C-alpha positions in Angstrom: 3.5 -23.2 -7.1 6.5 -20.9 -7.7 6.2 -19.3 -11.2 8.7 -17.5 -13.4 7.1 -14.1 -12.4 7.9 -14.8 -8.8 11.6 -15.5 -9.6 12.6 -13.2 -12.4 12.7 -9.4 -12.7 9.9 -7.8 -14.7 10.6 -8.1 -18.4 11.6 -5.1 -20.5 9.8 -4.1 -23.8 12.4 -5.9 -25.9 13.3 -8.6 -23.4 16.1 -10.9 -24.6 15.9 -14.6 -24.0 18.4 -17.5 -24.7 18.9 -21.2 -24.3 22.5 -21.8 -23.2 24.4 -25.1 -23.5 26.2 -26.2 -20.3 28.7 -29.0 -19.9 29.4 -29.0 -23.7 32.7 -30.8 -24.5 35.5 -30.1 -26.9 37.0 -32.8 -29.1 39.6 -33.5 -26.4 36.9 -34.2 -23.8 37.4 -30.9 -21.9 34.4 -28.9 -20.9 33.7 -26.0 -23.2 31.2 -24.4 -20.7 31.2 -24.7 -16.9 28.2 -26.5 -15.5 27.4 -23.7 -13.1 23.9 -22.1 -12.5 25.5 -18.8 -11.3 27.9 -18.0 -14.1 28.4 -18.6 -17.8 31.6 -18.1 -19.9 32.0 -17.6 -23.6 33.9 -15.7 -26.3 32.4 -12.4 -27.5 34.2 -12.7 -30.8 32.3 -15.9 -31.6 29.0 -14.8 -30.1 28.2 -11.2 -29.1 24.4 -11.1 -28.7 24.0 -12.1 -25.1 23.7 -8.9 -22.9 23.1 -8.1 -19.2 19.3 -8.1 -18.5 18.6 -11.3 -20.6 16.7 -14.3 -19.2 18.2 -17.7 -20.0 17.4 -21.4 -19.9 20.1 -24.0 -19.3 20.5 -27.1 -21.5 22.6 -30.2 -21.3 23.4 -31.5 -24.8 22.6 -35.2 -25.5 26.3 -36.1 -25.7 26.8 -35.6 -22.0 23.5 -37.2 -20.6 23.2 -40.8 -19.7 20.4 -41.5 -22.1 21.9 -39.3 -24.9 18.9 -37.0 -24.9 19.2 -33.3 -24.3 17.4 -31.6 -21.4 16.5 -28.1 -20.4 17.0 -28.2 -16.6 17.1 -24.6 -15.3 17.5 -21.0 -15.9 18.0 -17.5 -14.5 18.8 -13.8 -15.2 22.0 -12.3 -16.6 22.9 -9.7 -13.9 26.1 -8.5 -15.5 28.7 -9.4 -18.1 32.5 -8.9 -17.4 34.8 -6.9 -19.7 36.5 -8.9 -22.4 40.0 -10.3 -21.7 42.7 -10.0 -24.3 41.3 -13.1 -26.1 37.6 -11.9 -26.1 36.5 -14.1 -23.3 33.8 -12.9 -20.9 31.8 -14.2 -17.9 28.2 -13.5 -17.1 26.9 -13.5 -13.5 23.6 -15.3 -13.3 21.1 -14.4 -10.5 17.5 -15.4 -9.8 18.5 -18.9 -10.8 16.1 -21.9 -10.7 15.8 -25.5 -11.6 13.0 -27.1 -13.7 11.6 -30.2 -12.1 11.4 -32.5 -13.9 13.6 -31.2 -16.8 12.2 -30.6 -20.3 13.5 -33.7 -22.0 14.1 -34.5 -25.7 11.3 -36.9 -26.8 8.7 -35.6 -24.3 5.4 -34.9 -26.2 5.5 -31.3 -24.7 8.7 -30.3 -26.4 8.2 -32.4 -29.6 4.9 -30.6 -30.2 5.9 -27.2 -28.9 4.7 -24.3 -31.1 7.8 -22.2 -31.5 7.4 -18.5 -32.0 11.1 -17.7 -32.6 11.5 -16.7 -36.3 13.4 -18.9 -38.7 16.8 -17.7 -39.6 17.5 -20.7 -41.8 15.5 -23.8 -42.9 14.8 -26.1 -40.0 15.4 -29.8 -40.2 11.7 -30.3 -39.6 9.0 -27.6 -39.7 8.4 -26.0 -36.3 10.8 -28.5 -34.6 13.4 -27.9 -31.9 16.2 -29.3 -34.1 17.0 -25.9 -35.6 18.1 -24.4 -32.3 21.0 -26.6 -31.5 22.9 -26.0 -34.8 24.8 -23.0 -33.5 27.5 -22.0 -31.0 25.7 -23.4 -28.0 24.1 -20.0 -27.3 20.7 -19.8 -28.9 18.4 -16.8 -28.9 14.7 -17.4 -28.7 11.7 -15.1 -28.4 10.5 -14.1 -24.9 7.2 -15.7 -25.9 8.9 -19.0 -26.3 10.8 -18.6 -23.1 7.5 -18.1 -21.2 5.8 -20.9 -23.1 8.5 -23.4 -22.1 8.4 -22.7 -18.4 5.0 -21.1 -17.5 3.4 -24.4 -16.4 6.5 -26.1 -15.1 7.5 -26.6 -11.5 10.4 -24.2 -10.8 12.6 -24.3 -7.7 14.8 -21.3 -6.8 18.5 -22.2 -6.2 19.1 -21.0 -2.7 22.2 -18.8 -2.9 21.8 -17.3 -6.4 19.3 -14.6 -5.4 21.9 -12.6 -3.4 23.7 -9.8 -5.2 26.8 -10.8 -7.1 30.3 -9.7 -5.9 31.0 -6.5 -7.9 34.0 -4.2 -8.5 34.3 -1.5 -5.9 34.4 2.2 -6.8 37.9 3.4 -7.7 39.6 6.5 -6.2 39.2 8.2 -9.6 35.4 7.5 -9.6 35.0 8.8 -6.1 36.9 12.0 -7.1 34.6 12.4 -10.1 31.5 12.0 -8.0 32.9 14.5 -5.5 33.5 17.0 -8.3 30.0 16.3 -9.7 28.3 16.8 -6.4 29.3 20.4 -6.2 27.4 20.9 -9.5 24.6 18.6 -8.6 24.4 14.8 -8.4 20.8 13.5 -8.9 19.3 11.0 -6.5 16.0 9.3 -7.3 14.2 7.9 -4.2 11.5 5.1 -4.4 9.9 3.9 -1.2 8.4 0.3 -1.1 5.4 -0.5 1.0 1.8 0.7 1.8 2.8 4.1 3.2 5.0 5.1 0.2 4.5 8.6 -1.2 3.1 9.0 -4.7 5.8 8.7 -7.4 9.6 8.9 -7.2 11.2 11.7 -5.2 14.0 13.5 -6.9 16.7 15.2 -4.9 20.2 16.6 -5.4 23.2 15.1 -3.6 25.2 18.2 -2.7 28.1 16.5 -1.0 28.4 19.3 1.5 27.9 17.0 4.5 30.2 14.2 3.0 33.4 13.0 4.6 35.2 12.4 1.4 38.4 11.5 3.2 36.6 8.6 4.9 35.1 7.4 1.6 38.6 7.4 -0.1 40.2 5.5 2.8 37.3 2.9 3.1 37.9 -0.7 2.1 34.5 -0.7 0.5 34.2 2.7 -1.2 30.8 1.9 -2.8 29.3 1.1 0.6 30.9 4.1 2.3 29.7 6.5 -0.4 26.2 5.0 -0.2 26.1 5.8 3.5 27.2 9.4 2.7 24.5 9.8 0.0 21.8 8.6 2.3 23.0 10.8 5.2 23.0 13.8 2.9 19.4 13.0 1.8 18.2 12.6 5.4 19.9 15.8 6.5 18.2 17.7 3.7 14.9 16.1 4.7 15.4 17.0 8.4 16.4 20.6 7.6 13.2 21.0 5.5 10.9 19.5 8.1 12.8 21.2 11.0 13.4 17.9 12.8 16.4 16.6 14.7 19.4 15.9 12.4 20.3 12.2 11.8 23.4 10.7 13.4 26.0 8.6 11.4 26.4 6.0 14.1 28.5 3.5 12.1 31.1 6.3 11.8 30.9 7.7 15.4 30.0 4.5 17.4 31.2 1.6 15.2 29.4 -1.1 13.3 28.0 -3.2 16.2 24.4 -1.7 16.2 23.1 -3.5 13.1 22.4 -0.2 11.4 24.3 2.8 10.0 22.2 5.9 10.7 20.0 6.9 13.5 17.3 9.3 12.1 14.3 10.9 13.8 10.7 11.5 12.7 8.7 14.7 13.3 7.8 13.6 16.8 11.5 13.0 17.7 11.1 9.2 17.6 14.2 7.2 16.5 14.3 5.4 13.1 17.2 2.9 12.5 18.5 2.9 8.9 20.9 0.3 7.4 22.4 1.3 4.0 23.2 -1.1 1.2 25.0 0.1 -2.0 25.7 -1.2 -5.5 27.2 0.3 -8.7 25.0 -2.1 -10.7 21.4 -1.9 -11.9 18.7 -2.7 -9.4 18.3 -6.3 -8.5 15.6 -7.3 -6.1 17.8 -8.7 -3.4 20.6 -7.7 -1.0 22.7 -9.3 1.7 21.9 -8.8 5.5 23.9 -10.0 8.4 22.4 -11.8 11.4 23.0 -8.8 13.5 21.1 -6.5 11.0 18.1 -8.9 10.8 18.0 -9.1 14.6 18.2 -5.3 14.9 15.2 -5.0 12.5 13.1 -7.1 14.9 13.5 -4.6 17.7 10.8 -2.1 18.7 12.4 0.8 17.0 11.3 1.2 13.3 14.0 -0.1 10.9 14.5 0.6 7.2 16.9 -0.5 4.5 18.0 2.3 2.1 19.4 0.5 -1.0 21.5 2.8 -3.1 21.9 1.3 -6.6 22.7 2.4 -10.2 25.5 4.5 -8.8 26.6 5.9 -12.2 29.6 8.2 -12.4 29.0 9.0 -16.1 25.4 10.1 -15.9 25.8 11.5 -12.4 22.7 9.8 -11.2 21.9 7.2 -8.5 18.7 5.6 -7.2 17.6 4.7 -3.7 15.0 2.1 -2.9 13.6 2.1 0.7 12.3 -1.0 2.4 10.5 -1.1 5.8 11.4 -3.7 8.4 11.1 -5.9 10.2 12.8 -8.4 7.9 11.0 -11.7 8.5 9.9 -14.7 6.5 6.4 -13.3 6.6 7.4 -10.1 4.7 10.3 -11.2 2.5 11.8 -14.3 0.9 14.9 -14.8 3.1 17.6 -17.1 1.6 20.5 -18.4 3.9 23.8 -17.9 2.1 26.4 -18.7 4.7 26.8 -21.4 7.4 29.2 -21.5 10.4 30.5 -25.1 10.9 31.6 -26.5 14.3 33.1 -29.9 14.9 30.7 -32.3 16.7 
C-alpha cells in the first residue's frame, strides 16, 4: 500500500498542515475555490498563514456534495505560492498530490471518534469534535500529528501528473548579471550524490564562472536551464583539472540537443559519462521532467547521470546540485507519464 511517507517530502521540524475547502460557493452560486488538485487560490489579506512547504488535505463542504455530508478526499504538498496581485490574491502550486479512497466522510465512525491533537482556539461545538474546524475562512490549520493520524492508515493514490515540477518563472537578465558578478567573488555550489556509491557528506565547491558562456546564457530562451548547464560544466572542469582527467565537452552547445544529454564527461580511465542537466530556481522537489529521448539515452551502455541544479538563489549566492545515476527505469524510479501524442484512428 502506498503511504503518505512514499508520496510527500520529509517533514520539517515545525511542519505546517492544513485542511483546505475546495468547490466552496459564494451566495451567488459561483465557486469561491477551484476544485483542482494541483493549485489553490485565496486572498492573503483574509488568510495569511498558508506558506510554501505546508502539507494539505482537500475537503468538499457538505453544501456541494450529493448527500450534504462533507468529505476529505485528497491532499498534497504546497510547492510554491505566487506573489500577491493588487487585490491580495495568490495561487499555490500543489505537487505530490493524492486521492484518499474512499474519502473520509462526515458521519463515519473514524472521523466522528477521531482524537484531535490540534489545540483549541475557541470553544468547540462539541468537545473534541470536527465541528470546530469548519467555522473559518475555508483554510483550517491543523497539527501535523492530526494530518498523519487522518491518513496514515488510508489507501492513498498518487495523481499521475502532479509529481512533476511546476512551471516556474525563468531567471531574468538582471538575475543572470547578478550571478555573473557574484561568481567572480565566489558562488557556492553544494553537491549531493544519490545512490550506493555516493561520497560521504555534501561536497562544497565554488562556481567561478571563468568557463561560463555568459552571452549564451543571456540569449537563451530558458536562462535557468542554460545557467544550470554552465554551473555543472564549471564543476566538472574543476573536478577534471584536479584529477588530471580529460576535460568534459558541452555537447548540447557544440553538437545540438539531439543526444539526450548535455555534457560528455570522462572518468579517470578515459571512459565516457553522459550527463543531462536539469535546473530550477525553487527549493528541491523530488521529481523532474525527462524527455523520451533522454530516457532512451539513459538505457544505453554508456553510464548516464542527471545533475539536478536547484535552489538557485541570487540573494544568498548559493545553489545545490543533486546527482542521480541512470538508467532511468521503472525498477529504479517512479516514472509518471505527463504527456501523450494523439493520432487519428
